[in-house]
C-alpha positions in Angstrom: 132.7 98.2 136.4 130.2 95.9 134.7 128.2 98.8 133.4 131.2 100.5 132.1 132.3 97.4 130.3 128.8 96.9 128.8 128.7 100.5 127.7 132.0 100.2 125.9 130.9 97.0 124.2 127.6 98.6 123.2 129.4 101.7 121.8 131.8 99.5 119.9 128.9 97.5 118.4 127.1 100.8 117.5 130.3 102.1 115.8 130.7 98.9 113.8 127.0 99.0 112.7 127.3 102.7 111.8 130.4 102.0 109.7 128.8 99.1 108.0 125.7 101.2 107.2 127.7 104.0 105.8 129.7 101.6 103.6 126.5 100.0 102.5 124.9 103.3 101.5 128.0 104.4 99.7 128.3 101.1 97.9 124.6 101.1 97.0 124.9 104.7 95.7 127.9 103.8 93.6 126.1 100.8 92.1 123.0 102.8 91.5 125.0 105.5 89.7 126.7 102.8 87.7 123.4 101.2 86.8 122.1 104.6 85.7 125.2 105.2 83.6 124.9 101.8 82.0 121.2 102.4 81.3 122.2 105.7 79.5 124.9 103.9 77.5 122.4 101.1 76.6 119.9 103.7 75.4 122.5 105.5 73.3 123.5 102.2 71.8 119.9 101.3 70.9 119.4 104.8 69.5 122.5 104.4 67.3 121.3 101.0 66.0 117.8 102.5 65.4 119.2 105.4 63.4 121.5 103.1 61.4 118.5 101.0 60.4 116.5 104.1 59.5 119.3 105.3 57.3 119.5 102.0 55.5 115.7 102.0 55.0 115.9 105.6 53.6 118.5 104.5 51.0 116.2 101.7 49.9 113.0 103.8 49.7 114.4 106.6 47.6 114.4 104.3 44.6 111.2 102.4 45.5 108.4 103.2 43.0 105.7 102.4 45.6 107.1 105.2 47.8 107.7 107.6 45.0 104.2 107.1 43.6 102.7 107.7 47.1 104.7 110.8 47.5 103.5 112.1 44.2 99.9 111.3 44.8 100.0 112.8 48.3 100.8 116.2 46.8 97.1 116.4 46.0 93.9 115.4 48.0 93.3 111.6 48.3 90.0 109.8 48.6 90.7 106.5 50.3 88.4 103.5 49.8 88.4 100.0 51.2 87.7 96.8 49.2 84.5 95.0 50.3 83.0 91.6 49.3 79.4 92.4 50.2 77.8 95.4 48.5 75.8 97.8 50.7 72.1 98.2 50.3 71.4 101.5 48.5 68.8 102.9 50.9 70.5 106.0 52.2 71.0 104.4 55.7 74.5 103.9 57.0 73.9 100.9 59.3 75.7 98.5 56.9 78.6 101.0 56.5 79.0 101.2 60.3 79.4 97.4 60.4 82.2 97.8 57.8 84.0 100.3 60.0 85.3 102.3 57.0 87.1 105.6 57.3 85.1 108.8 57.1 86.1 111.9 55.2 84.7 115.0 56.9 84.4 118.4 55.1 83.3 121.8 56.2 82.1 124.8 54.0 84.7 126.4 51.8 82.7 129.6 51.4 84.0 132.2 53.9 80.9 134.3 53.4 78.6 131.7 54.9 76.6 133.3 57.8 76.6 130.1 59.9 79.4 127.8 58.8 78.4 125.0 61.2 75.0 124.7 59.5 76.5 122.8 56.6 78.8 119.8 57.2 79.1 116.5 55.6 81.1 113.3 55.9 81.8 110.8 53.1 82.5 107.1 53.2 83.9 105.2 50.2 84.1 101.5 49.4 84.6 99.4 46.3 84.1 95.9 45.1 84.9 94.4 41.7 82.3 96.3 39.8 81.3 99.5 41.6 82.6 102.4 43.7 80.1 103.1 46.5 79.8 106.5 48.2 77.7 107.4 51.2 77.2 111.1 52.0 75.8 112.3 55.3 75.0 116.0 55.1 74.1 118.3 57.9 71.9 121.0 56.4 69.3 123.1 58.2 67.4 123.8 55.0 67.1 121.2 52.2 66.1 122.5 48.8 65.0 119.9 46.2 65.1 120.5 42.5 62.1 121.8 40.6 62.6 120.7 37.0 59.7 122.8 35.7 61.0 126.1 37.0 64.6 125.9 38.3 67.9 125.0 36.8 70.0 122.3 38.4 72.3 124.7 40.1 69.5 126.5 41.9 68.8 123.4 44.3 70.9 121.3 46.7 72.9 118.8 44.7 76.2 116.8 44.7 78.9 117.3 42.1 81.4 114.6 41.1 84.3 115.1 38.7 86.8 112.4 37.5 89.2 111.5 34.8 88.1 108.2 33.3 90.1 105.3 32.0 90.5 107.1 28.7 91.9 110.2 30.3 88.8 112.2 29.7 87.7 114.8 32.2 84.0 114.3 33.1 81.5 116.0 35.5 78.3 114.6 37.0 75.6 115.9 39.3 73.3 114.1 41.7 70.0 115.7 42.5 66.3 114.8 43.2 62.9 116.4 43.2 62.0 114.6 46.4 63.4 111.9 48.8 63.9 108.7 46.9 65.9 107.7 43.8 68.5 110.2 42.6 68.8 111.6 39.2 72.4 111.5 37.8 73.4 113.6 34.8 76.6 114.3 33.1 77.1 118.1 32.8 79.4 120.5 31.0 80.5 124.0 31.5 78.0 126.0 33.7 76.5 122.7 34.8 74.6 122.4 31.6 73.1 118.9 31.4 74.6 116.9 28.6 73.0 113.5 29.1 71.4 111.4 31.7 73.5 108.7 33.5 71.3 105.8 34.4 74.4 103.7 35.2 74.9 105.8 38.3 72.2 104.9 40.8 71.4 105.7 44.4 68.9 106.9 47.0 68.3 110.3 48.6 67.1 110.0 52.3 65.8 113.0 54.3 67.0 113.0 57.9 66.4 115.2 61.0 69.8 116.9 60.6 69.7 117.1 56.8 69.9 114.3 54.3 71.9 111.2 53.3 72.8 110.1 49.8 74.0 106.7 48.9 75.3 106.1 45.3 77.2 103.6 43.2 79.4 104.4 40.2 80.5 101.7 37.7 84.2 101.2 37.8 84.5 101.5 34.0 83.9 105.3 34.5 86.7 105.6 37.0 90.4 106.3 36.7 92.8 107.6 39.3 91.6 111.2 39.6 88.4 112.0 41.5 86.7 114.9 43.4 83.3 115.6 44.9 81.5 118.7 46.3 78.2 119.4 48.1 76.3 122.4 46.7 73.9 124.1 49.1 71.0 126.4 48.1 69.1 127.7 51.1 66.3 129.5 49.0 64.4 128.0 46.2 65.4 129.5 42.8 68.7 131.1 44.1 72.1 130.0 43.2 73.9 127.9 45.8 75.3 130.0 48.7 78.3 127.7 49.2 80.1 124.5 48.2 81.8 122.1 50.6 84.4 119.5 49.7 88.1 118.6 49.9 89.0 119.4 46.3 87.6 121.4 43.4 85.5 119.8 40.6 86.0 122.4 37.8 89.6 121.9 36.7 91.2 118.5 35.9 94.5 119.4 37.6 92.7 120.2 40.8 91.1 116.8 41.2 92.2 114.5 44.0 93.2 110.8 43.8 91.3 107.6 44.5 93.5 105.5 46.6 92.7 101.9 47.7 93.4 101.0 51.3 95.8 99.6 52.2 98.1 101.1 49.7 101.1 99.2 48.2 103.3 101.4 50.4 101.2 100.6 53.5 101.5 96.9 52.7 105.2 97.2 52.5 105.4 99.0 55.8 103.1 96.4 57.4 105.5 93.6 56.4 108.4 95.2 58.3 109.3 94.0 61.8 110.0 97.4 63.4 107.3 100.0 63.8 107.9 102.5 60.9 106.3 105.7 59.8 106.7 107.3 56.3 105.7 110.9 55.7 106.0 113.4 52.8 108.1 116.6 52.9 105.1 118.5 54.3 104.8 116.1 57.2 101.7 114.3 56.0 101.8 110.6 57.0 101.9 108.3 54.0 102.0 105.0 55.9 102.4 103.7 59.4 103.3 100.2 60.6 101.4 98.2 63.2 102.0 98.5 66.9 103.2 102.1 66.6 104.3 103.0 70.2 102.9 106.2 71.5 104.4 106.1 75.0 107.9 105.2 76.4 109.8 105.0 73.1 113.0 106.1 71.4 112.8 107.4 67.8 115.1 108.0 64.9 114.0 110.3 62.0 116.0 110.3 58.8 115.2 112.3 55.6 114.8 110.5 52.3 116.6 112.4 49.6 117.3 112.0 45.9 120.4 114.1 45.5 119.3 117.5 47.0 115.6 116.8 46.5 113.7 116.0 49.7 111.3 113.2 49.1 110.1 112.6 52.6 111.0 111.2 56.0 111.3 107.7 57.5 110.8 107.4 61.2 111.6 104.3 63.3 110.3 103.9 66.8 111.2 101.2 69.4 109.3 100.8 72.6 111.5 101.2 75.7 108.9 99.6 78.1 110.8 96.3 78.3 114.2 98.1 78.7 112.8 100.4 81.4 111.2 97.5 83.1 114.5 95.5 83.0 116.5 98.4 84.4 113.8 99.1 87.0 113.9 95.5 88.1 117.7 95.7 88.5 117.3 98.9 90.6 114.6 97.3 92.7 116.8 94.2 93.1 119.6 96.5 94.2 117.4 98.3 96.6 116.1 95.0 98.0 119.6 93.7 98.4 120.6 96.9 100.2 117.5 96.7 102.4 118.3 93.1 103.3 121.9 93.9 104.1 120.7 96.9 106.2 118.3 94.6 108.1 121.0 92.1 108.6 123.2 94.8 110.0 120.4 95.9 112.3 119.9 92.3 113.4 123.7 91.9 113.9 123.7 95.1 116.0 120.8 93.9 118.0 122.2 90.4 118.5 125.6 91.8 119.4 124.0 94.1 121.9 121.8 91.3 123.2 124.9 89.0 123.4 126.8 91.6 125.2 124.0 92.0 127.7 123.8 88.3 128.2 127.6 88.0 128.6 127.4 90.9 131.1 124.6 89.2 133.0 126.4 85.9 132.9 129.6 87.5 134.2 127.7 89.2 137.0 126.0 85.9 137.9 129.3 84.1 137.8 130.9 86.8 139.9 128.1 86.6 142.5 128.5 82.8 142.5 132.2 83.1 143.0 131.7 85.7 145.8 129.1 83.4 147.5 131.4 80.5 147.2 134.3 82.4 148.7 132.0 83.4 151.6 131.0 79.8 151.9 134.6 78.7 152.0 135.4 81.3 154.6 132.6 80.0 156.8 133.2 76.4 155.9 136.2 76.0 158.2 134.5 77.4 161.3 131.3 75.4 160.6 133.2 72.2 160.0 135.2 72.9 163.1 132.0 73.4 165.0 130.4 70.3 163.7 133.5 68.1 164.3 134.5 69.6 167.7 131.7 67.9 169.7 132.1 64.3 168.4 135.9 64.7 168.7 135.6 65.9 172.3 133.3 63.0 173.1 135.8 60.5 171.6 138.8 62.2 173.3 137.1 62.2 176.8 136.0 58.6 176.3 139.5 57.5 175.4 140.9 59.4 178.4 138.5 57.5 180.6 139.5 54.3 179.0 143.1 55.0 180.1 141.9 55.2 183.7 142.0 52.3 186.1 138.3 51.5 186.0 137.0 51.6 182.4 133.3 51.9 182.2 130.9 50.8 179.4 129.4 54.2 179.4 132.5 55.8 178.0 132.7 53.1 175.3 129.2 54.0 174.3 130.0 57.7 174.2 133.0 57.0 172.1 130.9 54.9 169.7 128.3 57.7 169.5 131.0 60.2 168.6 132.4 58.0 165.9 128.9 57.5 164.6 128.4 61.2 164.4 131.7 61.6 162.6 130.7 58.9 160.1 127.3 60.5 159.6 129.0 63.9 158.8 131.4 62.3 156.3 128.6 60.2 154.7 126.4 63.3 154.2 129.2 65.3 152.8 130.1 62.3 150.5 126.4 62.0 149.5 126.2 65.7 148.4 129.4 65.6 146.5 128.6 62.2 144.9 125.2 63.6 143.8 126.8 66.6 142.1 129.3 64.4 140.3 127.0 61.6 139.1 123.8 63.4 138.1 124.5 63.0 134.4 125.2 59.4 134.8 121.6 58.5 135.5 119.0 57.6 132.9 116.6 60.4 132.0 113.0 59.4 131.2 109.6 60.9 130.7 107.4 60.1 133.7 104.2 61.2 135.5 105.0 63.5 138.4 101.6 62.9 140.1 102.3 59.1 140.2 105.7 59.7 141.6 104.5 62.1 144.3 101.6 59.8 145.3 104.0 56.9 145.7 106.4 58.9 147.9 103.6 60.0 150.2 102.3 56.4 150.6 105.8 55.6 151.9 105.9 58.7 154.1 102.7 57.6 155.8 104.4 54.3 156.7 107.6 55.9 157.9 105.8 58.7 160.0 102.6 56.9 161.2 102.2 59.4 164.0 102.0 62.3 161.5 99.1 63.4 159.4 100.2 63.8 155.8 97.6 65.3 153.4 98.2 65.4 149.6 96.0 67.4 147.3 96.3 66.5 143.6 94.9 69.1 141.2 95.8 67.4 137.9 95.3 63.8 137.0 98.6 63.6 135.1 101.7 65.9 134.9 104.3 64.6 132.5 107.9 65.8 133.2 111.3 64.8 132.0 113.9 63.8 134.5 114.9 61.1 136.9 112.0 60.0 139.2 114.4 58.5 141.8 116.1 61.9 142.3 112.7 63.7 142.5 111.8 61.2 145.3 115.1 61.9 147.0 114.4 65.6 146.8 110.9 65.1 148.4 112.5 63.0 151.1 114.7 65.9 152.1 111.8 68.5 152.1 109.3 66.2 153.9 112.0 65.3 156.5 112.5 69.0 157.3 108.7 69.6 157.3 108.1 66.7 159.7 110.9 67.5 162.0 109.9 71.2 162.4 106.1 70.5 162.6 104.6 71.3 166.0 101.1 69.9 165.4 102.3 66.8 163.5 100.6 67.8 160.3 102.0 68.4 156.8 100.0 69.6 153.8 101.1 69.1 150.2 99.7 70.1 146.8 100.8 69.1 143.3 99.4 70.9 140.2 100.1 72.9 137.1 100.7 76.7 136.9 101.4 78.0 133.4 104.2 75.9 131.9 105.5 74.6 135.3 104.6 71.7 137.5 104.3 73.0 141.1 104.7 71.0 144.4 103.9 72.9 147.7 104.6 71.6 151.2 103.4 73.4 154.3 103.7 72.8 158.0 103.0 74.7 161.2 106.0 75.3 163.4 109.0 77.6 163.7 109.3 80.2 161.0 112.4 81.1 159.0 114.8 83.5 160.8 114.5 86.3 158.3 116.9 87.3 155.6 119.4 84.6 156.5 116.9 82.0 155.1 118.4 82.5 151.7 121.5 80.6 152.8 119.5 77.5 153.9 120.1 75.8 150.5 123.9 76.0 150.9 125.7 73.0 152.2 126.5 72.8 155.9 123.9 75.5 156.8 121.2 74.7 159.3 118.8 76.6 161.7 118.3 73.6 164.0 119.3 74.0 167.6 122.6 72.6 168.7 121.1 69.6 170.4 120.2 68.0 167.1 122.7 66.1 165.1 122.3 67.5 161.5 124.9 68.8 159.2 122.5 71.0 157.1 123.0 69.1 153.8 119.4 68.1 153.1 118.1 71.3 151.5 121.4 71.6 149.6 120.8 68.2 148.0 117.2 69.1 147.3 118.2 72.3 145.6 120.8 70.5 143.5 118.3 68.0 142.3 115.7 70.6 141.4 118.1 72.8 139.5 119.4 69.8 137.6 115.8 69.3 136.4 115.7 73.0 135.3 113.4 74.0 138.1 113.6 76.1 141.2 112.9 75.7 145.0 112.0 78.3 147.5 111.3 78.5 151.3 109.1 81.2 152.8 107.0 81.8 155.9 103.3 81.1 155.5 100.9 84.0 155.0 99.7 83.7 158.6 103.3 83.4 159.8 102.5 80.1 161.6 104.8 77.9 159.6 106.9 77.5 156.5 106.0 76.8 152.9 108.3 75.0 150.5 107.6 75.4 146.7 109.2 73.3 144.0 108.7 74.3 140.3 109.6 72.0 137.5 109.2 72.8 133.7 106.7 70.6 131.8 107.9 71.3 128.3 111.5 70.1 128.5 113.4 68.0 126.0 116.0 66.9 128.5 116.8 67.5 132.1 120.4 67.8 131.3 119.7 71.4 130.2 120.8 73.1 133.4 119.0 76.3 134.5 119.9 79.7 133.1 122.1 81.7 135.4 
């Protein structure tokens, strides 16, 4: 019946936990889906705000001259230069340019008939201060041909061409060449590269390198306007015309020149002042300006065309990083998952605790049922035992009184009657002692005391009470602190020692007090009659005794001892010795105990 009840309780707990778990999963799923939906709505809202800002910016830019000029200039090739405060040393080396960190312009051959296009490559760096425009060419050429002024025309050697429109709107062409590494020779040329005049104001150095050559040159700003182009001419054989030209724009026609553009441009400055990352591009997709902190990963973007009536001027693109948003929503989802996990763990703990409580209640019910059963058995035997105990003194008193009614009363009968009354009084006193002990245990004062000292004191008294007996005490620990009532412990020892002495056949009793684990242990042993077998488990019940019928004992001593020990949270057992020559009593008391009022677990 108990197992069926426990199984029903366990199943009910399991069903409740399963229902809670399912509800938790469904609720978490709904909240998760709701969070995902809210995240999507938030993204759409941010996207709408971003597009609205891009549209407003497009309306502003279509009338901004800085943007319109940049768009117009970007229809051609641009040569960007940075402003510097310290002029580079004109030695052909690029170490001071590397420190500046300027942007390089790389060009490859424009001649499709070049046998090995990769044999001629150059990059160009530009910078300017208040007076000069500085250019640094780094040319990769497997065969450098210098000019021979005695035999060869300019165009039959390696040289650099520069074309520009000056401040007076005049188209002018220049060449840079040299007969050997060192200072360059700058000339202004006309059609067919015919030298018109020397240009001493344009100075520089030609440096031969392992890969080809470097040219570093400076041009006065009074020669410069907005339009500019440059080319590298390569002649692999001395006396032959150049096999190819490389550059980003042509130098022969004014309308094919590029533009000189200072970095940062007015449009770039405008974009840099904006809070949001912005990118402006022309209709061909060429980037005109880009703001700082332009996000490349985890972003949302809005691209809006910039139009003047039906004419497409370019595009404005706004980006906003979504890292913070994604992190925020991820934290919310993690928080939700953590919350769900905590609730799930609480459900598991609840299920375990409920199952554990059910088992404890089952065990407690079984223990209570066993106790009730034992008590009923005890009550069933109580009448016959009490009748047996009282029958002898009552018979003695009855026979003595009958003799007193005779003609010749004798003092012997009076003595027998008195003995009978004394036995009845002893029985009643012992029963009263046991009951009084049960009822008044909690009324005594509980203290922390040394068990070794208490046991030693008791045995010193026992040696005086039983002088003819040999009482040996072995103390294994100098001090054993326990919580309880020392007088009751002494009373318990009185009962155990009294039984040990009475049943001892060689008038010897051994005792030991020590510590085993978390318990204080007292062992008492004698040599004499052994326990009668399985029935020994009843010796701790009241009015149970294994003494012969000639002794006048009610069997309450061990019951009192058990009550005292259990009150202190301990246990007491009786068993036959290993050699089966006597009986061993063992008392176990807990050392770590806040109060002895905590009755033992059932």
